[in-house]
MITOR-430106 format. One record per residue (C-alpha): x, y, z; residue in one letter. Coordinates in nm, 2 decimals. Layout:
# residues N
+--------+--------+--------+-----+
|      u |      v |      w | res |
+--------+--------+--------+-----+
|      X |      Y |      Z |   A |
...
+--------+--------+--------+-----+
***
This chain:
# residues 466
+--------+--------+--------+-----+
|      u |      v |      w | res |
+--------+--------+--------+-----+
|  -2.06 |  -0.52 |  -0.77 |   M |
|  -1.88 |  -0.82 |  -0.91 |   T |
|  -1.64 |  -0.61 |  -1.12 |   S |
|  -1.57 |  -0.39 |  -0.81 |   M |
|  -1.48 |  -0.70 |  -0.61 |   I |
|  -1.25 |  -0.82 |  -0.89 |   R |
|  -1.08 |  -0.48 |  -0.91 |   S |
|  -1.02 |  -0.49 |  -0.54 |   Q |
|  -0.88 |  -0.84 |  -0.56 |   G |
|  -0.64 |  -0.74 |  -0.84 |   R |
|  -0.53 |  -0.44 |  -0.64 |   L |
|  -0.48 |  -0.64 |  -0.33 |   L |
|  -0.28 |  -0.91 |  -0.52 |   A |
|  -0.06 |  -0.64 |  -0.66 |   T |
|   0.03 |  -0.47 |  -0.33 |   V |
|   0.06 |  -0.80 |  -0.14 |   L |
|   0.34 |  -0.90 |  -0.38 |   T |
|   0.55 |  -0.67 |  -0.16 |   A |
|   0.43 |  -0.83 |   0.16 |   T |
|   0.50 |  -1.18 |   0.03 |   F |
|   0.85 |  -1.09 |  -0.12 |   I |
|   0.95 |  -0.90 |   0.19 |   G |
|   0.90 |  -1.21 |   0.41 |   Q |
|   1.02 |  -1.45 |   0.14 |   F |
|   1.36 |  -1.27 |   0.11 |   D |
|   1.41 |  -1.28 |   0.48 |   F |
|   1.37 |  -1.66 |   0.50 |   F |
|   1.50 |  -1.77 |   0.16 |   V |
|   1.86 |  -1.71 |   0.27 |   V |
|   1.82 |  -1.98 |   0.54 |   N |
|   1.81 |  -2.26 |   0.29 |   V |
|   2.09 |  -2.11 |   0.09 |   A |
|   2.31 |  -2.04 |   0.39 |   A |
|   2.54 |  -2.34 |   0.36 |   P |
|   2.60 |  -2.27 |  -0.01 |   A |
|   2.67 |  -1.90 |   0.06 |   I |
|   2.91 |  -1.99 |   0.34 |   Q |
|   3.10 |  -2.23 |   0.11 |   S |
|   3.10 |  -1.99 |  -0.18 |   S |
|   3.21 |  -1.67 |   0.00 |   L |
|   3.40 |  -1.83 |   0.29 |   G |
|   3.16 |  -1.65 |   0.53 |   A |
|   3.21 |  -1.70 |   0.91 |   T |
|   2.91 |  -1.81 |   1.12 |   N |
|   2.87 |  -1.45 |   1.24 |   T |
|   2.87 |  -1.32 |   0.89 |   Q |
|   2.61 |  -1.58 |   0.80 |   L |
|   2.39 |  -1.46 |   1.08 |   E |
|   2.43 |  -1.10 |   0.97 |   L |
|   2.32 |  -1.19 |   0.61 |   V |
|   1.99 |  -1.31 |   0.77 |   V |
|   1.95 |  -1.08 |   1.07 |   A |
|   2.09 |  -0.76 |   0.91 |   G |
|   1.80 |  -0.76 |   0.66 |   Y |
|   1.54 |  -0.79 |   0.94 |   A |
|   1.72 |  -0.53 |   1.15 |   F |
|   1.73 |  -0.26 |   0.87 |   M |
|   1.37 |  -0.36 |   0.79 |   Y |
|   1.27 |  -0.28 |   1.15 |   A |
|   1.48 |   0.04 |   1.16 |   A |
|   1.31 |   0.19 |   0.86 |   G |
|   0.95 |   0.09 |   0.89 |   L |
|   0.80 |   0.40 |   1.06 |   I |
|   1.01 |   0.64 |   0.85 |   T |
|   0.89 |   0.45 |   0.55 |   G |
|   0.53 |   0.52 |   0.64 |   G |
|   0.61 |   0.89 |   0.68 |   R |
|   0.76 |   0.90 |   0.33 |   L |
|   0.43 |   0.78 |   0.20 |   G |
|   0.25 |   1.06 |   0.38 |   D |
|   0.50 |   1.32 |   0.24 |   L |
|   0.53 |   1.21 |  -0.12 |   Y |
|   0.22 |   1.00 |  -0.20 |   G |
|   0.17 |   0.63 |  -0.14 |   R |
|   0.18 |   0.51 |  -0.50 |   R |
|   0.50 |   0.70 |  -0.59 |   Q |
|   0.68 |   0.58 |  -0.27 |   V |
|   0.56 |   0.22 |  -0.33 |   F |
|   0.69 |   0.22 |  -0.69 |   I |
|   1.02 |   0.37 |  -0.57 |   S |
|   1.04 |   0.10 |  -0.30 |   G |
|   0.99 |  -0.17 |  -0.56 |   L |
|   1.26 |  -0.02 |  -0.78 |   A |
|   1.50 |   0.00 |  -0.49 |   A |
|   1.43 |  -0.35 |  -0.38 |   F |
|   1.50 |  -0.47 |  -0.74 |   A |
|   1.84 |  -0.29 |  -0.74 |   V |
|   1.94 |  -0.41 |  -0.40 |   A |
|   1.84 |  -0.77 |  -0.50 |   S |
|   2.06 |  -0.74 |  -0.81 |   A |
|   2.35 |  -0.62 |  -0.60 |   L |
|   2.30 |  -0.91 |  -0.36 |   C |
|   2.31 |  -1.15 |  -0.66 |   G |
|   2.65 |  -1.02 |  -0.78 |   V |
|   2.81 |  -0.97 |  -0.43 |   A |
|   3.18 |  -1.07 |  -0.45 |   P |
|   3.23 |  -1.12 |  -0.07 |   S |
|   3.04 |  -1.19 |   0.25 |   A |
|   3.09 |  -0.83 |   0.36 |   T |
|   2.95 |  -0.70 |   0.04 |   A |
|   2.65 |  -0.93 |   0.07 |   L |
|   2.58 |  -0.81 |   0.42 |   I |
|   2.58 |  -0.45 |   0.31 |   A |
|   2.35 |  -0.53 |   0.01 |   C |
|   2.11 |  -0.72 |   0.24 |   R |
|   2.09 |  -0.41 |   0.46 |   A |
|   1.99 |  -0.21 |   0.15 |   L |
|   1.73 |  -0.48 |   0.07 |   Q |
|   1.59 |  -0.45 |   0.43 |   G |
|   1.56 |  -0.07 |   0.40 |   L |
|   1.38 |  -0.11 |   0.06 |   S |
|   1.14 |  -0.35 |   0.22 |   A |
|   1.08 |  -0.10 |   0.50 |   A |
|   0.97 |   0.15 |   0.24 |   V |
|   0.72 |  -0.10 |   0.08 |   L |
|   0.54 |  -0.25 |   0.38 |   L |
|   0.38 |   0.06 |   0.53 |   P |
|   0.23 |   0.15 |   0.19 |   Q |
|   0.06 |  -0.19 |   0.17 |   V |
|  -0.12 |  -0.13 |   0.50 |   L |
|  -0.21 |   0.22 |   0.39 |   A |
|  -0.36 |   0.10 |   0.06 |   F |
|  -0.57 |  -0.15 |   0.25 |   I |
|  -0.69 |   0.11 |   0.49 |   N |
|  -0.77 |   0.38 |   0.24 |   T |
|  -0.86 |   0.20 |  -0.09 |   V |
|  -1.04 |  -0.12 |   0.03 |   I |
|  -1.39 |  -0.04 |   0.17 |   P |
|  -1.43 |  -0.09 |   0.55 |   A |
|  -1.68 |  -0.38 |   0.49 |   S |
|  -1.40 |  -0.58 |   0.31 |   R |
|  -1.11 |  -0.46 |   0.52 |   R |
|  -1.11 |  -0.77 |   0.74 |   G |
|  -1.10 |  -0.99 |   0.43 |   W |
|  -0.80 |  -0.79 |   0.30 |   A |
|  -0.61 |  -0.80 |   0.63 |   M |
|  -0.67 |  -1.18 |   0.64 |   G |
|  -0.49 |  -1.21 |   0.31 |   W |
|  -0.22 |  -0.98 |   0.43 |   F |
|  -0.15 |  -1.22 |   0.72 |   G |
|  -0.15 |  -1.51 |   0.48 |   V |
|   0.09 |  -1.34 |   0.24 |   A |
|   0.32 |  -1.26 |   0.52 |   S |
|   0.31 |  -1.61 |   0.68 |   G |
|   0.32 |  -1.81 |   0.35 |   V |
|   0.60 |  -1.59 |   0.22 |   G |
|   0.80 |  -1.70 |   0.52 |   S |
|   0.74 |  -2.07 |   0.46 |   I |
|   0.78 |  -2.03 |   0.08 |   A |
|   1.12 |  -1.88 |   0.13 |   G |
|   1.23 |  -2.22 |   0.27 |   Q |
|   1.06 |  -2.44 |   0.01 |   G |
|   1.11 |  -2.24 |  -0.31 |   L |
|   1.45 |  -2.13 |  -0.20 |   G |
|   1.58 |  -2.48 |  -0.20 |   G |
|   1.45 |  -2.53 |  -0.56 |   L |
|   1.62 |  -2.22 |  -0.68 |   L |
|   1.95 |  -2.31 |  -0.52 |   V |
|   1.94 |  -2.66 |  -0.65 |   Q |
|   1.83 |  -2.56 |  -1.00 |   A |
|   2.17 |  -2.38 |  -1.04 |   D |
|   2.04 |  -2.21 |  -1.36 |   L |
|   2.32 |  -2.07 |  -1.57 |   W |
|   2.56 |  -2.17 |  -1.30 |   G |
|   2.43 |  -1.90 |  -1.07 |   L |
|   2.37 |  -2.13 |  -0.77 |   G |
|   2.25 |  -1.94 |  -0.46 |   W |
|   2.27 |  -1.60 |  -0.64 |   R |
|   1.95 |  -1.69 |  -0.82 |   L |
|   1.75 |  -1.64 |  -0.50 |   I |
|   1.82 |  -1.27 |  -0.52 |   F |
|   1.82 |  -1.22 |  -0.90 |   L |
|   1.48 |  -1.37 |  -0.94 |   V |
|   1.34 |  -1.07 |  -0.75 |   N |
|   1.43 |  -0.83 |  -1.04 |   V |
|   1.17 |  -0.94 |  -1.29 |   P |
|   0.91 |  -0.99 |  -1.01 |   I |
|   0.96 |  -0.63 |  -0.90 |   M |
|   0.94 |  -0.51 |  -1.27 |   A |
|   0.60 |  -0.68 |  -1.31 |   I |
|   0.48 |  -0.54 |  -0.98 |   A |
|   0.57 |  -0.19 |  -1.08 |   M |
|   0.38 |  -0.22 |  -1.41 |   A |
|   0.08 |  -0.36 |  -1.23 |   A |
|   0.09 |  -0.08 |  -0.97 |   T |
|   0.09 |   0.18 |  -1.24 |   L |
|  -0.22 |   0.02 |  -1.39 |   Q |
|  -0.42 |  -0.09 |  -1.09 |   L |
|  -0.33 |   0.12 |  -0.78 |   V |
|  -0.48 |   0.46 |  -0.75 |   P |
|  -0.31 |   0.78 |  -0.65 |   Q |
|  -0.34 |   0.87 |  -0.28 |   I |
|  -0.28 |   1.24 |  -0.21 |   P |
|   0.02 |   1.33 |  -0.01 |   S |
|   0.01 |   1.52 |   0.32 |   N |
|   0.23 |   1.83 |   0.29 |   P |
|   0.21 |   1.88 |   0.67 |   R |
|   0.37 |   1.54 |   0.74 |   A |
|   0.73 |   1.56 |   0.87 |   T |
|   1.00 |   1.30 |   0.96 |   I |
|   1.16 |   1.28 |   1.30 |   D |
|   1.51 |   1.19 |   1.17 |   A |
|   1.68 |   1.24 |   1.51 |   G |
|   1.43 |   1.01 |   1.69 |   G |
|   1.47 |   0.74 |   1.42 |   A |
|   1.85 |   0.76 |   1.44 |   A |
|   1.85 |   0.73 |   1.82 |   A |
|   1.61 |   0.43 |   1.82 |   I |
|   1.82 |   0.27 |   1.55 |   F |
|   2.14 |   0.32 |   1.75 |   T |
|   1.98 |   0.18 |   2.07 |   G |
|   1.85 |  -0.13 |   1.89 |   M |
|   2.19 |  -0.18 |   1.72 |   A |
|   2.35 |  -0.20 |   2.06 |   G |
|   2.13 |  -0.50 |   2.16 |   S |
|   2.21 |  -0.68 |   1.83 |   M |
|   2.58 |  -0.60 |   1.86 |   G |
|   2.59 |  -0.74 |   2.21 |   A |
|   2.44 |  -1.07 |   2.09 |   A |
|   2.70 |  -1.10 |   1.82 |   L |
|   2.99 |  -1.01 |   2.05 |   L |
|   2.88 |  -1.26 |   2.31 |   A |
|   2.91 |  -1.54 |   2.04 |   Q |
|   3.28 |  -1.47 |   2.04 |   H |
|   3.31 |  -1.48 |   2.42 |   Q |
|   3.37 |  -1.11 |   2.43 |   L |
|   3.17 |  -1.07 |   2.74 |   V |
|   3.30 |  -0.73 |   2.84 |   G |
|   3.24 |  -0.58 |   2.50 |   A |
|   2.90 |  -0.74 |   2.48 |   A |
|   2.80 |  -0.59 |   2.81 |   A |
|   2.93 |  -0.25 |   2.71 |   A |
|   2.74 |  -0.26 |   2.38 |   A |
|   2.42 |  -0.37 |   2.56 |   A |
|   2.46 |  -0.09 |   2.82 |   F |
|   2.53 |   0.18 |   2.57 |   A |
|   2.24 |   0.07 |   2.35 |   G |
|   2.01 |   0.07 |   2.65 |   G |
|   2.12 |   0.42 |   2.76 |   V |
|   2.07 |   0.56 |   2.41 |   V |
|   1.73 |   0.39 |   2.38 |   L |
|   1.61 |   0.52 |   2.72 |   A |
|   1.72 |   0.87 |   2.62 |   A |
|   1.55 |   0.84 |   2.29 |   A |
|   1.22 |   0.73 |   2.46 |   I |
|   1.24 |   1.02 |   2.70 |   W |
|   1.30 |   1.27 |   2.42 |   W |
|   1.02 |   1.12 |   2.21 |   Q |
|   0.79 |   1.17 |   2.51 |   S |
|   0.89 |   1.54 |   2.54 |   R |
|   0.83 |   1.59 |   2.16 |   R |
|   0.49 |   1.42 |   2.18 |   A |
|   0.39 |   1.65 |   2.47 |   Q |
|   0.47 |   1.95 |   2.25 |   R |
|   0.27 |   1.82 |   1.96 |   G |
|   0.57 |   1.75 |   1.74 |   L |
|   0.62 |   1.45 |   1.51 |   T |
|   0.77 |   1.15 |   1.68 |   V |
|   0.90 |   0.82 |   1.56 |   T |
|   0.77 |   0.63 |   1.86 |   L |
|   0.51 |   0.76 |   2.10 |   E |
|   0.58 |   0.61 |   2.44 |   P |
|   0.23 |   0.68 |   2.57 |   S |
|   0.11 |   0.40 |   2.33 |   L |
|   0.24 |   0.15 |   2.58 |   F |
|   0.01 |   0.27 |   2.85 |   I |
|  -0.26 |   0.08 |   2.66 |   V |
|  -0.26 |  -0.28 |   2.80 |   G |
|  -0.32 |  -0.46 |   2.47 |   S |
|  -0.05 |  -0.26 |   2.30 |   M |
|   0.21 |  -0.32 |   2.58 |   R |
|   0.16 |  -0.69 |   2.61 |   W |
|   0.07 |  -0.75 |   2.25 |   G |
|   0.40 |  -0.59 |   2.14 |   S |
|   0.59 |  -0.82 |   2.38 |   V |
|   0.40 |  -1.12 |   2.24 |   A |
|   0.47 |  -1.01 |   1.88 |   S |
|   0.84 |  -0.94 |   1.92 |   A |
|   0.90 |  -1.26 |   2.12 |   T |
|   0.70 |  -1.48 |   1.88 |   F |
|   0.91 |  -1.35 |   1.59 |   M |
|   1.23 |  -1.41 |   1.78 |   A |
|   1.12 |  -1.78 |   1.81 |   Y |
|   0.99 |  -1.80 |   1.45 |   F |
|   1.29 |  -1.65 |   1.27 |   A |
|   1.56 |  -1.83 |   1.47 |   S |
|   1.36 |  -2.16 |   1.45 |   F |
|   1.37 |  -2.15 |   1.07 |   M |
|   1.74 |  -2.05 |   1.06 |   F |
|   1.87 |  -2.31 |   1.30 |   V |
|   1.66 |  -2.60 |   1.17 |   L |
|   1.76 |  -2.53 |   0.81 |   T |
|   2.13 |  -2.54 |   0.91 |   V |
|   2.08 |  -2.87 |   1.09 |   V |
|   1.90 |  -3.03 |   0.80 |   L |
|   2.18 |  -2.95 |   0.55 |   Q |
|   2.49 |  -2.98 |   0.77 |   R |
|   2.38 |  -3.27 |   1.00 |   H |
|   2.12 |  -3.46 |   0.80 |   S |
|   2.32 |  -3.39 |   0.48 |   Q |
|   2.00 |  -3.29 |   0.29 |   L |
|   2.04 |  -3.10 |  -0.04 |   D |
|   1.87 |  -2.76 |  -0.05 |   P |
|   1.56 |  -2.90 |  -0.23 |   V |
|   1.50 |  -3.17 |   0.03 |   S |
|   1.57 |  -2.93 |   0.32 |   A |
|   1.32 |  -2.68 |   0.17 |   G |
|   1.06 |  -2.95 |   0.11 |   L |
|   1.06 |  -3.04 |   0.48 |   V |
|   0.89 |  -2.70 |   0.54 |   F |
|   0.62 |  -2.74 |   0.28 |   V |
|   0.37 |  -2.91 |   0.52 |   P |
|   0.41 |  -2.62 |   0.76 |   S |
|   0.31 |  -2.38 |   0.49 |   G |
|   0.00 |  -2.58 |   0.41 |   L |
|  -0.10 |  -2.61 |   0.78 |   T |
|  -0.03 |  -2.24 |   0.83 |   F |
|  -0.27 |  -2.15 |   0.55 |   M |
|  -0.53 |  -2.40 |   0.68 |   L |
|  -0.54 |  -2.26 |   1.03 |   S |
|  -0.50 |  -1.89 |   0.94 |   S |
|  -0.78 |  -1.90 |   0.68 |   L |
|  -1.03 |  -2.14 |   0.83 |   T |
|  -1.00 |  -2.03 |   1.20 |   A |
|  -0.99 |  -1.66 |   1.14 |   A |
|  -1.36 |  -1.60 |   1.23 |   R |
|  -1.35 |  -1.85 |   1.51 |   W |
|  -1.05 |  -1.69 |   1.67 |   I |
|  -1.21 |  -1.34 |   1.66 |   Q |
|  -1.47 |  -1.46 |   1.91 |   H |
|  -1.24 |  -1.68 |   2.12 |   R |
|  -0.93 |  -1.47 |   2.11 |   L |
|  -0.76 |  -1.59 |   2.43 |   R |
|  -0.84 |  -1.96 |   2.36 |   S |
|  -0.72 |  -1.93 |   2.00 |   G |
|  -0.39 |  -1.77 |   2.09 |   L |
|  -0.31 |  -2.00 |   2.38 |   L |
|  -0.41 |  -2.30 |   2.17 |   G |
|  -0.18 |  -2.19 |   1.89 |   G |
|   0.11 |  -2.15 |   2.13 |   C |
|   0.04 |  -2.50 |   2.27 |   A |
|   0.03 |  -2.66 |   1.93 |   I |
|   0.35 |  -2.49 |   1.82 |   T |
|   0.51 |  -2.59 |   2.15 |   G |
|   0.41 |  -2.95 |   2.09 |   L |
|   0.58 |  -2.94 |   1.75 |   G |
|   0.90 |  -2.79 |   1.90 |   V |
|   0.89 |  -3.05 |   2.18 |   S |
|   0.89 |  -3.33 |   1.92 |   I |
|   1.20 |  -3.18 |   1.76 |   I |
|   1.36 |  -3.16 |   2.11 |   L |
|   1.28 |  -3.52 |   2.18 |   A |
|   1.41 |  -3.63 |   1.84 |   A |
|   1.74 |  -3.44 |   1.85 |   T |
|   1.80 |  -3.50 |   2.22 |   G |
|   1.77 |  -3.88 |   2.20 |   T |
|   2.02 |  -3.91 |   1.92 |   G |
|   1.79 |  -4.00 |   1.63 |   V |
|   2.00 |  -4.08 |   1.33 |   P |
|   2.05 |  -3.81 |   1.07 |   A |
|   1.86 |  -3.99 |   0.79 |   D |
|   1.56 |  -4.04 |   1.02 |   V |
|   1.53 |  -3.69 |   1.15 |   L |
|   1.34 |  -3.53 |   0.86 |   P |
|   1.05 |  -3.78 |   0.90 |   W |
|   1.01 |  -3.66 |   1.26 |   W |
|   1.03 |  -3.31 |   1.13 |   L |
|   0.74 |  -3.36 |   0.89 |   V |
|   0.51 |  -3.41 |   1.18 |   V |
|   0.68 |  -3.15 |   1.40 |   A |
|   0.67 |  -2.87 |   1.14 |   V |
|   0.31 |  -2.95 |   1.04 |   S |
|   0.22 |  -2.88 |   1.40 |   L |
|   0.43 |  -2.57 |   1.43 |   T |
|   0.28 |  -2.44 |   1.11 |   G |
|  -0.07 |  -2.49 |   1.23 |   F |
|   0.00 |  -2.32 |   1.56 |   G |
|   0.18 |  -2.04 |   1.39 |   N |
|  -0.12 |  -1.98 |   1.17 |   G |
|  -0.34 |  -1.93 |   1.47 |   L |
|  -0.10 |  -1.69 |   1.64 |   V |
|   0.10 |  -1.49 |   1.39 |   L |
|  -0.18 |  -1.32 |   1.19 |   P |
|  -0.37 |  -1.24 |   1.51 |   T |
|  -0.09 |  -1.07 |   1.71 |   L |
|  -0.10 |  -0.73 |   1.54 |   T |
|  -0.48 |  -0.71 |   1.57 |   G |
|  -0.44 |  -0.81 |   1.94 |   L |
|  -0.20 |  -0.53 |   2.00 |   S |
|  -0.42 |  -0.27 |   1.84 |   L |
|  -0.75 |  -0.40 |   2.00 |   S |
|  -0.76 |  -0.13 |   2.27 |   E |
|  -0.58 |   0.15 |   2.07 |   V |
|  -0.79 |   0.45 |   1.97 |   A |
|  -0.85 |   0.45 |   1.59 |   P |
|  -0.68 |   0.78 |   1.55 |   A |
|  -0.35 |   0.63 |   1.68 |   R |
|  -0.38 |   0.29 |   1.50 |   A |
|  -0.15 |   0.39 |   1.22 |   G |
|   0.15 |   0.47 |   1.44 |   M |
|   0.07 |   0.17 |   1.67 |   A |
|   0.07 |  -0.07 |   1.38 |   S |
|   0.40 |   0.06 |   1.26 |   G |
|   0.55 |   0.02 |   1.61 |   V |
|   0.42 |  -0.34 |   1.64 |   V |
|   0.56 |  -0.43 |   1.30 |   T |
|   0.89 |  -0.27 |   1.38 |   T |
|   0.91 |  -0.47 |   1.71 |   L |
|   0.83 |  -0.79 |   1.52 |   Q |
|   1.12 |  -0.74 |   1.28 |   Q |
|   1.36 |  -0.63 |   1.55 |   F |
|   1.25 |  -0.95 |   1.74 |   G |
|   1.33 |  -1.15 |   1.44 |   A |
|   1.67 |  -1.00 |   1.40 |   A |
|   1.76 |  -1.03 |   1.76 |   L |
|   1.63 |  -1.38 |   1.78 |   G |
|   1.85 |  -1.50 |   1.49 |   V |
|   2.16 |  -1.32 |   1.63 |   A |
|   2.12 |  -1.44 |   1.99 |   A |
|   1.98 |  -1.80 |   1.94 |   I |
|   2.20 |  -1.88 |   1.65 |   A |
|   2.50 |  -1.77 |   1.87 |   A |
|   2.38 |  -2.02 |   2.13 |   L |
|   2.33 |  -2.29 |   1.86 |   F |
|   2.68 |  -2.24 |   1.72 |   Y |
|   2.83 |  -2.23 |   2.07 |   G |
|   2.69 |  -2.57 |   2.15 |   V |
|   2.71 |  -2.73 |   1.81 |   A |
|   3.02 |  -2.86 |   1.63 |   S |
|   3.08 |  -3.07 |   1.33 |   A |
|   2.95 |  -3.37 |   1.52 |   S |
|   2.72 |  -3.21 |   1.77 |   A |
|   2.45 |  -3.03 |   1.56 |   F |
|   2.16 |  -3.23 |   1.73 |   P |
|   2.28 |  -3.10 |   2.07 |   Q |
|   2.28 |  -2.74 |   1.93 |   G |
|   1.93 |  -2.79 |   1.79 |   M |
|   1.82 |  -2.93 |   2.13 |   A |
|   1.96 |  -2.62 |   2.31 |   A |
|   1.78 |  -2.39 |   2.06 |   A |
|   1.46 |  -2.58 |   2.10 |   A |
|   1.46 |  -2.53 |   2.48 |   L |
|   1.50 |  -2.16 |   2.42 |   I |
|   1.21 |  -2.17 |   2.17 |   H |
|   0.99 |  -2.34 |   2.42 |   L |
|   1.07 |  -2.07 |   2.67 |   T |
|   0.99 |  -1.79 |   2.42 |   L |
|   0.66 |  -1.96 |   2.34 |   L |
|   0.58 |  -1.96 |   2.71 |   A |
|   0.65 |  -1.59 |   2.73 |   V |
|   0.42 |  -1.53 |   2.43 |   V |
|   0.15 |  -1.73 |   2.60 |   A |
|   0.18 |  -1.52 |   2.92 |   V |
|   0.19 |  -1.19 |   2.73 |   A |
|  -0.13 |  -1.30 |   2.54 |   C |
|  -0.30 |  -1.38 |   2.87 |   L |
|  -0.21 |  -1.03 |   3.00 |   K |
|  -0.32 |  -0.86 |   2.67 |   A |
|  -0.66 |  -1.03 |   2.68 |   T |
|  -0.73 |  -0.99 |   3.05 |   R |
|  -0.96 |  -0.69 |   2.99 |   S |
|  -1.14 |  -0.88 |   2.70 |   K |
|  -1.05 |  -0.63 |   2.42 |   P |
|  -1.25 |  -0.59 |   2.11 |   R |
|  -1.20 |  -0.88 |   1.86 |   S |
|  -0.87 |  -0.86 |   1.66 |   A |
+--------+--------+--------+-----+
***
């Protein structure tokens, strides 16, 4: 029994490397953003795309990535994803321009989209049902801590400037990590048979991708006061997305493979849980991006100091997500609303500190308290949201539903960075970063209120524990 548990632990540690690094690489760019902007002469919009483009392509490829595992076998696709992520990371590390870096980050995002569905599939097929809750708990921790570690360790990597690589090291360090993960996968992860009857709905995936791209493009165009173009992009994206959803419904009725099954959203927990998940990630991703820019460009912190500000939030995230997991299963509504309230308190402290003109050299001390609170609240909410969404979904449809929720989370992150960073840069200037941060904090509080309302709606019928 002990050897079996150890074997499961090693397997889980191996596959969760992909979960950790997928989130790590989304957030690690935040702390390197000023250095990237200075080195490549990137505009603010290009800088947003370096961050949001990764999440967008990640979201766009997740469900198709799961289908690839069905078609060609989980282990083979997982190893291919690790190799692709290593290549994309190397290309990011040698990118000669901002445009090249954006393109390589898109490839990174697609590679991550191939990896993550296989991790969930391994947990649901290789880990025994009696220990699946334990495995999913660590999946949540790997995802959340990867997000925070991207801020903290990213600063150390940039500041170390090993071999004169500077910010490029945050990407190049992935190459040996992926190589080790590939070797461990070959040794520890079993083969899972492919499903020759599985197919890919390429047309549906392309249509949904185009619709989501319209929303993100509208946010970026609005930043440049191109109101007409932004409205046209949003309208076109909405029309394509509506047509795609209608066509997906028709395909589902005929028993054909679909990328997104609209009938899933008839389920209350899925409908409101998805809203909560996407909205929370819009807050979370944009909060990390904006705050990091303020710390380095207003408070004049070096990358290491800026990254260290987020270390307490990583510790409190782990504390709440691990210690409160069992408690929150039995008090789902109270736990989610309490988490939103604690996170909101941390954001309110930031709003008070920036809105009252606290000097730059004092701001980080306020933030140590604030980010500790946001980390603790995030740990209660973020690992629970997927389980909340699936709590009323039939087990036979849980695979597609989890893919949809994860897709919406990543799309929420991409759109949050694009839209809220646009607001931030619109308000901020060389001497007005605190005002930009205050404006973003007001939006973050609004998003957290939406999350709380959605959680109330999702738990109204008292679903099974997440």
